N, C-alpha and C positions, 0 to 999 in steps of 0.2 A: 785348797790350792788357790793361788793367786795368779791365774792365767793372764790377767791383764798386765802383769808385771814381767811376763815371760815373752821372749821372742817367739815368732810363729814356729820356727824350726823346733824349738824346745817343747812347745805345746804339742806339736805333731808327734814328737818322739815320746813324750810322756803318755800320750794316748795310744802309742804303738800303731800309728796310722800314717797315711800319706795323702797327697792331694788327689789321688785317683780313686779314693774311697775304699771301703772295706769289702772283702770277699763275702760270699754268701755263707761260707762255713764260719768265718769270724763273726758275722752278724748273729748267727744262731748261738754261738758260744757266749757272746756278750749279752744276748737277751736272757739266756738262762741265768746269767750272773746278776744283771741289773733289773730284769723284768721289763714290762711294757712302759712306754713313756706316757704315763697317765697319772693324774692326781688321785689320791686315795679318796674314794667316795665315803660319805657318811655311812656308818654301819646301818645295815637294813634292820628293820624292826623284828624282834623275835616274835614267835607265835604267841607266847603268853602276853607280851605287850600289846599285840594286835587285838587279842581277845579282851584285855582290860579296856582298851580304848573303845571297843564296841559296847561293853556293858556298863561303863562308868557313868552313862547318862543318868541324871537324877531320876527320870521316870522309869527307866529300866531297873534301877536299884530299888525303887519303891515297889515295883511289880514283883521283883524277886523276894522282897520282904513279905509282900502279901502272900506269895506262894508258900513261904515257910510257915506263916501264920495259919494259912488254910490247911496245910498238912497237919499241923499240930492240933487242929480242931477236928481232924478226921476226914476232911475233904481231900482225900488222896488224889482223886481223879482231877480235881481242879488244879492241885499242885503240879501234877505231872504235865498237864496240858500247858500250864503257864511256863514251866521250864522248857518244854518242847518249843514253844513260841520264841522264848528268849534265845534258845540254842539256834533255831533256824535263822532268826534275825542276825545273830552273831556270825554264823557261817556265811550267810549271804553277803554281809558287809565285808568280811575278809576276802571273799572271792572277788567282789567288785573292786576293792582296793588293789588287789594283786593284778587284776586285769588292767587297771589304769596305769600302774607302775610299769607293766610289761609294754604297754603302748608307748609310754614316754621313752623307755630304754630303746625300743626299736627305732624311734625317731632320732635318738642321739646317734645311733649307728649309721643311719641314713645320712645325717648331716655332719658326719665326722670330717675333720679337716685333712687335707693332703699336703705333703711336702715334696719338693724336688731335691733329690739327693744323688750323689755319685756313688755308685756301687760297681766295683770292678772296672772302673774307667768309663762307665756309661751313666748318663743322666736318666734317672727313672723317677716316676711319681709314686709315692707310697703313702698309706695312712700315717699321720703324724705319730700315732700311738706305737708304731713299729720302729721308731728311731732308737738308736743305741749310742752311747758315748763313742766318739771316734768317727761318726758319720759326717761326711762333708755335705753341708746344706747350701742350696742356692735359693735366693729370694729376691723379690723386687717390690716396687710400690704396690700396696694393696694386700700384701701377704702378712699373715700373722706369724710371729716368731714362735716356733713350736717347742724349743728347748733352750737351755742356756748355752750360748755360742761364743767362742773366741773368733773374732773376725779375721779372715785371711785376705779378704778383698772388699773394698768399699768404693763405689763410684757415685759421688754426689749423694751419699746415703744419709737419710734422716729417719729416725725412729721415734715414735710417740711412746713415751714411757710413763705416762701419768699414773697408770695402774700401780706402778712400783714406787715411783719417786714423788708423785704429786705435781711434777712440772707439766704445765699445760703446753709449753712450747716444745716442739719436736727437737730431739737432741741430734747434733751433727756427729757422724761416726767416721772413724778411719781405722785402718789396720795397723797403725803405728804402735810400737811397744811403749807403755807408759813408764814414767820414772816414779819411784816410791817417794813419799812425802819426806820433807826434811826432818820432821819429828818422829819418823818411823811408823806413824799410824797408817792404817790401810786407807786407800783412796775411797771416798764415798761412792755408793752405787751410781748416783746420778752423774758422776764425773768419769766413769769408766767408759771412755769413748771408743775403745776397741772391743767392747762386749755387747752382746744382744741377749735379752732375757725372755724366757717364756712369758706369754701373756701380753707382750708389747706388740706393736705393729709398724710395718714399714710405710711411711707416707711419701717418700721420695727416693729416687735413685734405685740402685741395686747393689747386691753384695753376695758374699759367700763366706762360710765359716765352718769351723770344726766344732761338733757337739762335745761339750765338756761335762754336762750334767743333764740328766733326764728325770722325769717324773717327780717324785717327792723330794729328790735331792736338789732341785732347782730353787731359785729364790722364791718363785711363786709357790713351790711346794712347801716351803717353810711357813708361808702365810696360811696355806690350806691346812697344814698340820694343826694349826691353832683353832681351826673350826671343828667343833665336835658335832654340830647339828646344823640343819638347814630348814628353813620354813618353806612349806609347800605353797606355791603361788595359788591364790584364789582370785577368781574373776569378780568384777563388781556385782554380777548377777548372784554369784554364790554368797557374797557378803550380804546383799540385800535380803536374800532368802533366809540366811541365818538370823538376821535381825527380825525378819517376819516371824520366824519360828518362836523366837523369844517373846515377842509381843503376843502372839496367839497363845503361848503357854500360860501367860498371866491371865488372859481372858478365860481360857478353858479351865484352869485351876479354880478360878472363881466360880464357874458354873458347877464344877465337881464338888466344891465345898457346899454349894446350895443343895445339890442332890444328896450328898451325905447327910446334911443337917435335916432335910425333909424326911429322908428315910428313917433317921433315928427318932424324930419327933413322932412319926406315924407308927413305926413298928416297935419302938422301944429297943431295949438292949438285945432282945432275941434276934432282931434283924440288923444289929449293928454291923456285924461282919459282912453281911450281904450288901449293905449300903456302902461300906468301905470298899469292897471289891468292885462294885459297879462304878463308883466314882473313880477309882484308880485305873481300871481297865478302859473306861471311857476317855480318861485323860491321855492315856498312851495311844489310843486309837485316833483321837482327834488332833493331837499335836503332830504336825507334819515334819517330824524330825528326819524322815527319809528324803525330804526334798533336796537337801544339799548332796546326799549320796547319789540320788537319781541324776541330778545336774552334773555331778562330777563324771559319772559313767557316760552320760550322753556326750559331754564335751570330749572325753577321751576317745570314744568311738568315732566322733566326728573328726578329730585330729587324725586318727588312723585312716579314715576314709579319704581325707584331703591328701595325705601322703601317697595313697594309692593313685590319686589323680594328679600327682606330681607337684603338689603344693605342700611344702614342708613347713608346718607351724612351729615356730621356735618359742612362742610365748602363748600360753593358754588364753590370755585375755584377747588375743587377736581374733579368735574364733567368734567371740561375742561382738567385737567391733566390726568385723567384716559384714555382718548383717545390716549395719547402719551406713555403710560406705555410700557417699553421695558423689564423690569425685575420684577419678583414677587418673593420675598424672603418669604418663608412660613415656619411656624412651622409644625411639623409632627403630633403630638398627637392632635386629635380632629379636625384638619383642613384638613389634607390629609387622616387621618384615623378616625375611628368611636369613638375613646376614650372608647372602650368597649372590653376588653379582651374576647376572645372566644376560646374554645377548638376546634381546627380544625383537629387534628389527635390524635389517641391514639394507644397504643401497649400493648398487654398482655391480661389477663383475664378480659374482659369488666365488668362483673358483680361485681367482687371483687374490681376492680379499681374504679368503681362508688361508691361502699360502702365506700371506703377509703376517696374519695373526698367529699362525702356528710357528713360524720360524723366527720372527722378530719378537722373541718372548723368552724370559728367563725363568718363568714359573713352570711347575709340573701341574698335573691335573688335580692335585690335592694339597700342594704347598706353594706358598708365595702370596703376593698381593692379590686380593679378591678380584680386582679388575683384570689382572694378568691371567688369572685362572680362568675367568669367564671367556677371555679371548682365546686361550689355549683350547678350551672345550669347543668353542665355535670353529676353530681351525683344525679340529681333529681329523677331518676327512682328507686334508691335504698332506702331501709327502713331507717328511721331515728331512731337511738337507743339512749337510755338514757345514758348520759355521767356520769361516776362515778369518774373519775380521769384524770389528764393530765400532760404532761410536755410541757409547752408553747414553742412557736417558739423562737429560739435564733439565732441571726445573726452570732454568732461564729460557732455553730454546724450546722446551716442551716437546722434544722429539727424541726418537731412538732409531738407530739404523744398524743393520747387520748385513754382512756379505757372506754368500754361500756358494759352494762349488756345485755346478749342475752335473747330473749323471752323464750327459752326452757331450760335455765340454763347455767351457765358458763359465761365467759367474753371473749371479743375480744379487741385486741389493734390494732388501725390503726395509721400508721406513714406515713407522706409525707415529701418531701423535695428535695434538690438538688440531682440528680441521683448519681453523683460520691460519695457524702457523704453517701447517703442512702445505696449504695451497700457495703460499708465498714462493715455494721452491719447486712448484710443478709447472711444466710447460706443455704437457700433453695430458690426455684423459682417455681412459678406457673403462667405461662403466656399463657395458652391455654384456649380458649373458649369452646373447645370440651370435655375437661375432667377436673377433679379436682385433677389430679395427681400432687403431690408435689415431686420435684426431687432436689437432692443436687445441689447447685450453684457452678459448677466447674469453673476453670479459663477460659476455652474455652467459656462457656456460659456468664461469666462475660465480656469477651472481646466483644462478640456479642452484649450484651446490651449496652456497651459503644459506639460501632459503631452506633447503633440505636439512641442513645442519640445525638451523634455528627452530624448525618445526619439531625436530626431535628433542632439542634442548628445552623447548617450552613445555614439553610433556614430562619433564624431570628425568629425561634419559641422559646418561653420561655418554657423550659421543666422541669416538676416536676415528681418525681417518687412516687409510692405508695407501701407500704409493710404492713404486718399484722402478728398477733400472737394470738393464743388462750390460755386461762387460765381456769383451773377448779375452782380455788379459786382466789378471788380478791387480787391483789398484795398489800402488806402492805406498799410499798415504791413506789412513783411515780416519783422518780428522773430519769433523763435521763440515768444515768449509769445503772440503774436497768431495765428500760423499753426497751431501744434501744440496744437490742442484740438478737441474734438468731432469726432474722426476716425472713419472707418469702416474697420475692420480687414478686409483682403481675402486675406491668406494668408501663407505661410512658404516660403522657399527654403532648401534644404539643399545646401551646396557642400563639395567636398573636392578636394584635389590628388590625382588618381587615381594609383595605383601604375603603374609601367611594366609592360605586359603580360608582358614577357620576364623580369622580375626574379624572380617566384615560382619559375619553373623553375630560374633560376640559384641561388636560395637552396636549393632541393631538391638541386641538384647539389653545392653546398657541403656540405650535411649528409652526403650519400653519400660525399663525399671526405674526411670528417673535418675539414672547415674550419668554424670557428665564425663566423657572421655577427653583428655587433654594430652596433646603430643608436645613433649619437650625434648629437643634434639640439638645436637651440635652441627647438623647439616645446614646447607644453604636454605634460605627461605623458599626459593622456588621449588626445590626438591621436596621440602617438608609439606608445602601447600598441596602439591600434586598428589602426594601419598595420602594426605589427610582428606582430600576431596574424593579420592578413589575409595577410601574406607568409610566415608560418611562422617568423619570427625568434624570437618569444617565445610562450609558452603563455598567460600571464596577467600581471596587474599585479605579481605578486610578483617577477617577473624584471626589474622596472623600478626605476630610481632617478632622482630629480631631482638637479640640481646641489646644491641646498641640503641634501638628505639625504646626498649623497656627502661634502660638506664636514664633516658631523657625524661621519663615520666615520673612525677613525684608520687609518693604514696597516697596523697590526698586525691590526685587525679587518676590514679590507676584503678580502673573498673575491671576486675579480673573476670567478671561474668561475660565480658564482650569478646574474649579471646579463647580460641581452642588450640592454637598452634604457636609454639615459641621456638625460634630457630637461632642458631649460633649463640647459644646462651652460655653463661659462666656459672660456676657453682653457687655464687651468691644470688643469682637470678632464680635458681630453683628453690632456694630457701624462701625467697620473697614471694614466689608464686604460691607455694604451699601455705605460707603464713597468711596470704590474702584470702585464700579459700577458708582457712580455719577461722579467720575473724568473722566470716559470714556464717559460722557454726555449721559448716559442711564437713562431715567426717571424710578426711582426705587420705587416699593411698598414694604412695610415691614409689616408683620403681627406679632402679639404678644398678650399675655394675662396677663403676670405678671408685677409687678413693675419693674423688671430688664429689661423688654423689652422696657420700655418707652423711654430711650435715643435713641435707634435705630429707634423706630417708629417716634420720633420727628425729627430725622435727615433725614428720607426718604422723597422723593418727595410726596409720598402718604402713610401716616401712617394708618394702618388698625388694629383696635382693635377688640377683640373677645367679642361679646355681651352676650354669655352664661357663659363662664369661665373667661372672662376678668375682671380685677380689675377696679375700678373707675378711678384710675390714668391713666391706659392705655387708657381707653375710652376717657378721657378728652384731651389727647394729640393727639388722632387719628383724621384723616380727615374723615375716614369712619369707621363705626362699623357694623360688621356682626351679624345679629340677629340669625344666625344658625351656626356660627363658621366654615363655609364650604368654602373650596378653590374654588369650582365651582361657588360660589356666587361672588367671586372676579372676576373671568373670565367673568361672566355674566355682572358685573358692568363695566368692561373694554369694553365689546361689546356695552353696553348701552352708555358709554361715547363716543365711536366712532360714534354711531348712532346720538347722540345729536349734536356733533360737525359737522358732515356731513350735518345734516338737517339745522343747523344754516347757514352753508356755502351755501347751496342751496337757502335758503331764502334771504341771503344777495346778492348773485349773481343775483337772480331773480329781486330783487328791483333795483339793480344797472343797469341791462340791460334794464328794462322797463323805469326807470327814464332817462337813457341815450337816449332811443328812443324818449321820449317826448321832451327832450331838443333839440336834433338834428333836429327833425321834425319842431318844432316851430321856432327854430333859422334859419333853412334853408328857411322856408317860409317868415320869416321877412326880411331876406337878399334879397330874390327874390321879395319882395314887395307885398305880398298878405297875407290875414288873413286865417290861416289854421284852427284854433279853437278859440272859445271865452274863456275867463277866466273861466266861469262857467263849460265849458266842461272839461277843464284840472282838475279842482277841483273835479268834479264828477268821472272822470276816476281814479284819485289818490286815492279816498276813496274806490270805489267799487272794482276796479280790482287789487289793490295792497295789501292792508292790510289783507283781509280775506284769499286769496290764500297763502300769505306768512306765516300766522299762521298755515294754513292747512298743509303746507310743513313740519312744525315742528313735526307732528305726523306720518310722513312717516316711514314705517317699515324699519328695518335694511336691507341693501342690502345683497344679498347672498354671495358676495365676501368680505364683510367688515372685516372678520377675516382671509382673505387670503392675506392681504396686510401687509407690515412691519409697525411698529409704526410710527406715524407722528412725525416729528421733532418739539419739543416744541417751537423752535424759528421761525418756519415757519409761514409766514403771510397767511391771508385768501385768498389772491389773488396769491398765489404761483403757480408754474407750468403753467403760462400763462393764468390762469383763469380770471385775470383782463382784459387782452386783449380780451378774448372770450366774456366777458360781454359787452364790447364796440362794438365788432363785431355783437353780437346779437342785440344790440341797433340800429346799422346801418341798419340792415334788417328791424326792426320794423319801423324805420323812413322812409325807402324807400317804404315799403308797404303802409304806411299811406299817404305819399305824392302822390304816384301813384293813390290811391283811390280818392284823392281830384281832381287830374287832369282828371281822367277818368269820374268823375262826372260833369266835365265841370265848376268847380269853383262855386262861389256863394253859395247860401244856400244849394243846393243839394250836391255840392262838399264838403262843411263843414260837412254835415250830413254823407256822405259816409266816410270821414276821421275819424269822431267820431266813427262810427260803426266799422271800420277796426281797429283803435287803441284800442278800448275797448275790442273787442273780441280777437284781436291778443295777448294782454297782458294776458287775462284770459286763453287762450289756451296755451300760453307759460309757464304758471305755471305747466302744465302737462309735458312739456319738461324737467322741472327742477326737476322732481322726481328722476332723476339721472344725474349727471354731465357727466357721461361717457357712460353708457349703453343706448341702443335704447329704446325709449318709448314702442315699440312693443315687446320687449324681456322681459319686466317686468311681472312676473307671478302674484304677489300679487297686489291687487288694493287698492288705498287710496280713499275710498268712500266719506270721508268727503271733500277731495280735489275736487273730481268730483262734489260734491254738491255745493261747493263754486263757481266753474267754471260755473255750470248750473245757479246758482243764479245770478251771474254777467251778464251772457248773457241775462237772462230773464229781468233783470232790464234795460239793454241796449235797448231791444225791447220796453219796457214800455215807456222809455223816448222818443223814436222815433215815436211810433205809437199811444200812448194814447192821444186823443185830450185834449187840455188844458195843459197837461204836456209838450208836444213837443213845444207848444207856449212859455212856460216859458223858455225852453232851446234854443229857436230860431232854431229848427230843423224841417225838412220836412219829411213827411212819404214817404219812398222810394218805387219806383215801384219794381216789381219782378226782373227785369233785374239788376237794380242798386243794389238791396240788394244782389243778387247772386255775383256780381262783388266784393262788399265790403267784403262779407263773404269769397269768394275765395281768395282774397288777404290776409285776416286775417289768414286763416289756412295755408298759405304758410310758416308761421313761423315754422311749424312742419318739413317739409322736409329740410328747411334751417338749423334748429337745428340738424337734423339727419346727415346732411353732415358735420357740424362742429364737432359733436361727433365722426363720423367715422374717420375724419382726426386726431382728438385728439388721438384716440385709436392707429392709425397707428404710430404716433410719440412716443407712449409709455410714455407719460407724466402723465398718470392717476395714 
């Protein structure tokens, strides 16, 4: 269909619709015919494909080959255990991948866009996915176009269509029917001025239109149909860890080659298979292929936690970046304040002032101008009188007057407006709650009232005055010149948009964490400074700049570190401020709600969109969307970002230290000429004592001092500040305790069993040490009961393998006597004091 060449009436007719919108019955019928307004997603992976992706790792394939060889040589038990390990790893990987996908799908539902449509003559807001052809859609600046639409109304409408046409300049739109080209060819997409397409966005004006195509039938759907796959987004941390795994793989394979060669030289062909199996299983145990999986799960769980705290993460990389945030540039209204004007002070005759604000008012208690609503609420205790005449508000005279009929006869006029203007038309004053005495308004009293007005205004209050006048007969003329004279002044109301009560604490938390809070607002400088001082963002007006003052400063002279408040700014100012902080290598977050905020949000390291007041354009370019538009939520997200990164770091260091311990112990034993552990033991330890505690470390609560440290450098590696060396040192202790256990057990089957018990329990207990990289285990007040559970589970399984008849035969282990068990356990728990000594030394060197 070429709706752009059809008159509006013809398009409506072809869609069997009218400008009042569709009925609910018709919507149901059309949805069953056209389906939901959504682009077809890439097909989900089949179970066989998921299984293949889990087992196609070269090390797993080598291990599987080893299992087959083992079985062919009669080692059925070894073969079965190896296959069980592979199966468990595969199942665990699939479950983890499914949970991550479910978390992302849940977030997509939370952040689904909404559209305003006419249904049955009424304007309602519905999820965009529920649109059907024939729906009448209304949109304005900041909204995303949710379907292909033929415009039926366009007021100064401009739409950004770069996603479809490549044109960077917004296209002007109208509802006029287009003429076909002279050569009979169809009009190019970019020239269809009476059409709006899915995936584009309104940057100016407003409009309405009829939906002509939805979902995969739209122009955007045609593009989506060509896409058969999509790449899963990986964070820089995941990429670094993947690269680390490859590097370690090369190193470990070299070590394994040495082990295999030495075993062959010393044992000949009869020990060839044993040496091969030891080398292969050690490689699988030592290479931290599970790192990326663990990180993905932790990031996904963190994203879900943030969503529950009303911070919706749209890009996974934002989780990592949040932990590095050093500057938060925030709008004032609605983010730092409640976006709800409130009368906080008043002066004068309270009863009469309430009557003025109640009756000289066009707002209701919940709809209208915020200032008018605040005054209506203030005047709620006064009687509401019948209005019989008015002189509406005018921005030139800054006054509004209304005339009302009194219940007992006569009439009263109420006037409100800017105090300085209102006083010009007052001749009397009545500002006492104790009496109704009306006295002449002398110059001295007038001066006192002006001082009262200035005192309130200096404290960033918006001040409006009230006055009144009685009539015996209804005035014949309601013009301002007639009504606004000979008035009696009755008082002043001071209003302000109060700060959110939780924001000041959040600002204090930012300061302690080395994060700079910056206010960027369109409000007047005096108001912005007053709010900033109350919140602790700025100390005085010297830390504030107006947009005009900022424009007068060159980039060379602009020292962004000197200012915390920017007032009356333009969009280009916001981009400039963000850019100045980023030049100083400060990871910068920027909040916003309007279309004009989008460039600054996009240029920031962390773009934050407002979920309540924000436009679709703002949300679409943001990395994170606040479901409650609250600054405190940003700070909470930063804290969660720090927690997630720290827990990932703990898990990585835990895996590195335990794997290092295994490699060093087996390598040393091989060099010394004895068998420390059989391949089946290494595989078992790797599965039971590594993966589950590592995942449990991911849910560790935020440490008490997490927001008392400066922001982490975004370029900093995960092994910075000597933590890589510490991981190796911890691995040396684990290897030493394991080798000592073997030697104290006298070698042979009992020595191997003692080494197995020591290594298994040592690694499980070491997970408790890793609850904090810095603080003592015994100083931590909150407990991670899930981690304790995984440790207990690992220890219990170790005892089963050693003491349950039949199972210990499969593992070639011997039931230990009480003395041997105590020695093995005693050596295992020595990892706790060893780790405590390392942490104490680390704290002393102030590297934490």
